[in-house]
C-alpha positions, -999 to 999 in steps of 0.1 A, spaced: -104 29 429 -79 1 424 -85 0 387 -81 38 384 -48 37 403 -35 9 380 -46 30 350 -28 61 362 3 41 368 0 28 332 -3 63 320 29 73 339 48 43 325 37 52 290 48 89 294 81 80 311 90 51 288 72 48 255 66 84 249 98 99 263 119 74 244 105 89 211 104 126 221 139 126 233 150 117 198 123 133 177 107 163 194 71 171 185 64 196 157 54 223 182 61 230 218 24 238 224 -6 227 204 -38 248 204 -70 250 185 -78 280 162 -94 298 192 -62 291 213 -78 264 234 -53 237 245 -51 206 223 -42 176 245 -16 151 231 -40 122 240 -73 123 257 -83 96 283 -115 88 303 -121 106 335 -141 77 348 -156 43 337 -140 9 331 -103 18 331 -92 -19 328 -113 -23 296 -99 10 282 -64 -1 288 -70 -36 272 -89 -25 241 -79 11 235 -48 20 255 -22 45 246 -7 52 211 25 34 203 17 5 227 0 -29 222 -27 -34 209 -20 -2 189 -57 7 185 -48 44 189 -18 44 165 16 28 160 36 59 171 33 75 206 33 110 190 17 103 157 11 135 137 22 157 166 57 142 158 53 144 120 27 142 94 20 111 73 40 107 41 21 126 13 27 102 -15 8 107 -47 6 77 -70 19 88 -104 34 74 -136 24 73 -172 38 72 -207 76 72 -209 101 74 -180 109 109 -191 73 121 -187 69 104 -154 102 119 -141 88 153 -150 56 146 -130 76 134 -100 98 165 -99 66 187 -102 50 169 -72 81 171 -51 83 208 -58 46 212 -48 53 196 -14 49 159 -18 70 140 7 74 106 -10 71 90 -45 47 63 -56 53 47 -90 25 35 -112 36 9 -138 19 2 -171 1 -31 -176 27 -48 -196 53 -41 -169 29 -53 -142 25 -87 -160 61 -91 -171 62 -82 -207 85 -59 -225 70 -31 -247 80 -49 -279 60 -80 -271 29 -82 -292 7 -87 -262 17 -52 -250 2 -34 -280 -23 -7 -270 -12 -8 -234 23 7 -233 24 37 -210 -14 38 -205 -21 32 -169 15 38 -157 51 41 -168 67 16 -191 98 0 -176 117 -25 -198 152 -23 -184 176 -5 -161 179 22 -186 143 32 -180 148 32 -143 178 55 -147 157 80 -166 127 76 -143 147 87 -113 171 111 -130 179 140 -107 161 123 -78 185 112 -50 173 78 -38 189 82 -3 167 113 3 133 102 -9 110 73 0 97 54 -30 67 31 -32 63 8 -62 29 -7 -70 43 -39 -85 34 -75 -76 43 -105 -98 77 -89 -111 83 -71 -78 117 -87 -72 128 -75 -106 118 -39 -101 133 -39 -66 166 -52 -80 166 -24 -106 160 1 -79 189 -13 -58 212 -14 -88 202 23 -97 210 33 -61 245 17 -65 251 38 -96 242 69 -77 267 59 -51 241 49 -24 244 18 -3 213 -4 -2 210 -2 35 202 36 31 171 29 8 137 35 22 104 27 5 80 -2 -3 72 -27 -30 35 -39 -30 47 -75 -37 12 -89 -27 3 -117 -51 -26 -133 -33 -49 -103 -37 -41 -103 -74 -56 -139 -77 -88 -127 -60 -93 -91 -70 -70 -75 -95 -55 -100 -120 -19 -89 -126 -4 -123 -116 21 -143 -136 31 -175 -117 11 -200 -95 9 -195 -57 38 -217 -46 66 -201 -67 50 -167 -61 53 -172 -24 89 -183 -28 97 -150 -46 80 -131 -18 99 -149 10 132 -146 -9 126 -109 -9 119 -109 28 152 -128 35 173 -107 11 160 -74 24 163 -83 61 201 -86 55 208 -61 27 180 -35 25 169 -34 61 149 -2 59 128 -13 30 92 -24 34 93 -58 18 55 -61 12 24 -39 12 -4 -62 19 -32 -47 0 -68 -44 8 -72 -14 -16 -79 -36 -47 -101 -60 -27 -123 -29 -19 -121 -16 -54 -135 -51 -66 -165 -45 -44 -159 -58 -9 -173 -44 22 -151 -27 48 -151 -58 70 -142 -80 40 -114 -56 30 -98 -60 65 -105 -97 69 -91 -108 35 -61 -85 37 -51 -97 72 -57 -133 60 -33 -127 32 -8 -113 57 -12 -144 79 -4 -165 48 28 -146 40 40 -148 76 33 -185 76 52 -190 44 82 -170 57 83 -189 90 80 -222 71 110 -211 50 130 -209 82 129 -172 89 125 -159 124 93 -139 126 110 -109 143 136 -108 116 111 -96 89 77 -88 105 87 -52 114 91 -44 77 56 -57 67 32 -29 57 -4 -27 46 -24 -7 20 -60 2 25 -88 20 9 -107 50 23 -144 53 13 -170 79 21 -186 64 53 -164 85 76 -171 68 109 -170 32 96 -137 39 78 -121 53 110 -133 23 130 -120 -1 103 -84 12 105 -85 11 144 -99 -25 144 -73 -36 118 -44 -25 140 -59 -43 171 -65 -75 152 -30 -77 136 -13 -70 170 -31 -100 184 -24 -122 154 13 -115 156 16 -119 194 -7 -149 200 -5 -168 167 31 -162 157 46 -154 191 63 -123 179 84 -107 206 93 -73 192 68 -45 195 75 -35 158 65 -70 147 30 -64 161 25 -30 145 2 -27 116 16 3 95 -4 12 65 -6 34 34 -41 46 23 -54 56 -10 -88 73 -14 -114 52 -31 -111 52 -69 -144 33 -72 -162 61 -54 -152 87 -81 -179 96 -107 -175 108 -143 -206 129 -137 -200 163 -121 -163 154 -114 -157 184 -92 -179 166 -66 -150 142 -63 -130 168 -45 -155 167 -17 -155 129 -16 -117 128 -15 -118 153 14 -140 131 34 -118 100 27 -87 120 36 -102 128 69 -111 91 75 -75 80 67 -59 107 90 -84 101 118 -78 64 114 -40 69 119 -25 62 84 13 64 79 11 74 42 -16 88 19 -25 91 -17 -54 113 -26 -72 107 -59 -76 135 -84 -111 147 -94 -108 136 -130 -96 100 -125 -130 86 -135 -124 101 -169 -87 95 -175 -51 101 -162 -51 132 -139 -39 165 -152 -13 186 -133 -40 210 -120 -61 180 -106 -31 164 -90 -22 197 -73 -58 200 -59 -55 164 -47 -22 171 -29 -35 204 -15 -64 185 1 -38 166 22 -20 197 31 -51 215 42 -62 186 65 -26 185 79 -21 222 85 -56 238 89 -81 212 102 -68 207 137 -73 169 136 -35 163 138 -31 180 171 -46 153 193 -39 116 187 -69 94 179 -93 123 188 -124 102 183 -114 75 208 -140 69 235 -169 80 212 -197 56 218 -202 52 180 -166 49 171 -159 22 198 -190 3 189 -181 2 153 -145 -8 160 -157 -36 182 -183 -48 157 -159 -47 128 -133 -66 149 -158 -93 158 -169 -98 121 -133 -98 109 -124 -126 134 -154 -146 120 -140 -144 85 -104 -153 97 -117 -183 116 -137 -194 85 -107 -191 63 -84 -209 87 -111 -237 88 -110 -239 49 -72 -245 51 -58 -209 47 -60 -182 22 -44 -200 -7 -70 -228 -4 -98 -203 1 -88 -184 -32 -84 -217 -51 -119 -229 -42 -134 -195 -49 -147 -187 -15 -132 -152 -13 -141 -143 -48 -177 -153 -42 -179 -132 -10 -165 -101 -29 -188 -106 -59 -219 -110 -37 -211 -77 -19 -204 -59 -52 -237 -71 -66 -257 -60 -35 -240 -25 -36 -249 -21 -73 -285 -32 -68 -289 -5 -41 -276 22 -65 -299 10 -93 -329 9 -70 -321 43 -55 -318 30 -21 -281 41 -20 -278 77 -34 -247 87 -54 -249 124 -59 -248 134 -96 -253 98 -107 -288 86 -95 -299 119 -78 -292 157 -82 -282 151 -118 -276 179 -144 -270 182 -181 -233 183 -188 -210 190 -218 -185 163 -227 -152 167 -208 -124 184 -227 -93 187 -205 -83 151 -203 -47 139 -203 -41 114 -231 -10 92 -238 6 97 -272 -5 68 -294 31 67 -309 47 61 -275 50 23 -280 71 29 -311 95 52 -293 97 27 -264 105 -2 -287 133 19 -303 149 26 -269 146 -10 -260 163 -22 -293 191 3 -286 197 -11 -251 199 -46 -265 224 -35 -291 246 -17 -266 247 -43 -239 271 -73 -237 247 -100 -250 271 -129 -240 272 -117 -204 234 -113 -204 230 -148 -215 253 -161 -188 233 -142 -161 200 -155 -174 214 -190 -174 224 -186 -138 190 -174 -130 174 -204 -145 198 -227 -125 188 -211 -92 151 -211 -102 154 -248 -104 167 -251 -68 140 -241 -44 164 -238 -16 183 -208 -31 174 -172 -31 164 -156 -64 173 -121 -55 210 -122 -62 208 -136 -97 179 -112 -106 201 -83 -93 230 -96 -113 209 -98 -145 194 -64 -143 228 -48 -138 238 -62 -172 205 -47 -187 186 -80 -190 150 -69 -196 120 -74 -175 105 -96 -201 136 -117 -205 138 -124 -167 101 -132 -164 102 -154 -194 129 -176 -177 107 -178 -146 76 -186 -167 94 -215 -182 105 -228 -148 74 -220 -127 46 -221 -152 17 -196 -153 -14 -192 -131 -47 -199 -146 -77 -183 -128 -106 -204 -115 -139 -190 -127 -164 -184 -99 -201 -179 -107 
């Protein structure tokens, strides 16, 4: 009885302090939540009997340590996750039209996809960019492209996520400079840059610089934004691409959190107070088809990160211990065969993300295994989120599967196995060392190989691929990028270079070089000064290439 009394006291404290503090400022969406048959939907369900002490310690209440049930005390009863469709292709003009279309259709945040040359720091006129300009995202060479990309979109009223890593500081600087031109102060800006270079070395490949200067750039962004852009999420530590490379759910969480630990260590070693930046760290995860495993994965990730921040880094603020994350449905799960089946897959993955407590969500389009998504496919993907939000009922109760024997067992099992990986990586010497010696890459490769073997043997069924197949006609309605796009982009870039003050640009780039040579100085101010004068992405990256060198991948067999 004593345990139960303590538990009930804990519940009252949660209601009168944690919960009330939020609902007084941000009332819930409705005054009363009911099922479709008018049965009451409780805000949060708790056990009527059992081990209350274990429940409080491992599961607890939403918005409180260890955040297993969610980072906000009202979760989706307060407001839905940000519906943020990842988009961008071709020119800035074309992508701007797509963003306006998505906002008109009910999207609540923007997510920018950049083309490959932009991601690896080359301008469109560089010979290495041939054949790739505007293909997998929008081409951004200078501030002029950013001005067109966000034309008519007020940056103080929209949250923007940018999937950019090695040149993240440059794209963030362009965004800040653009906001200034719109008359918006930087401390009003909200959004995220991915800025996660460690996962590039192990899973994705859009790196430029070696680890040490890359970590300097990242911690420089932490420091600059903590003072000048305080609402900005300075990093989105990404497990998404680790999972796309073939990892298991456990590996996705383990390697992502290990990356996060490395970034926090680097920032603390650079002299930053952990509570000055940790509240703006965010994460980015994948959602696959195994519904219950995925839900448990998200819950375990929150619990582990809270313990890491509290016990390893002695964070004091509650926000520093919260794992806030964006989710994207699994691109690698989509099939070119019977592509309409992908709508069902994405729906399952959407439910996994929502039941797992995501803060933001992108739903893939049915035709993305074939090419860039069409407007119709994007609309269906967005409608999937909206139907789950408004019609499924899963948003009325917080963490509704908590207490399920299966969910709690899976959560505990995933947590245990993730800790085994984290301890192994720490014994190796940290994540940078684990990447350099190929340990992480080998683990991912082995998991991917095993998965593919199961598909080829028929042990793992993929509907429409190795079972329930049909004869299909070749796809016709596929969005394709104009092959003449690069010529137009080069002409725009040439015009920018002709119109800008070349002497001033040269001065700003020289100042950037000087500061790059001094590891004690922050690189964000000179980068911001350079982009304001229309120095190009490639020009800035070339200065840093010359000073920092370029990373060369270790081949792991």
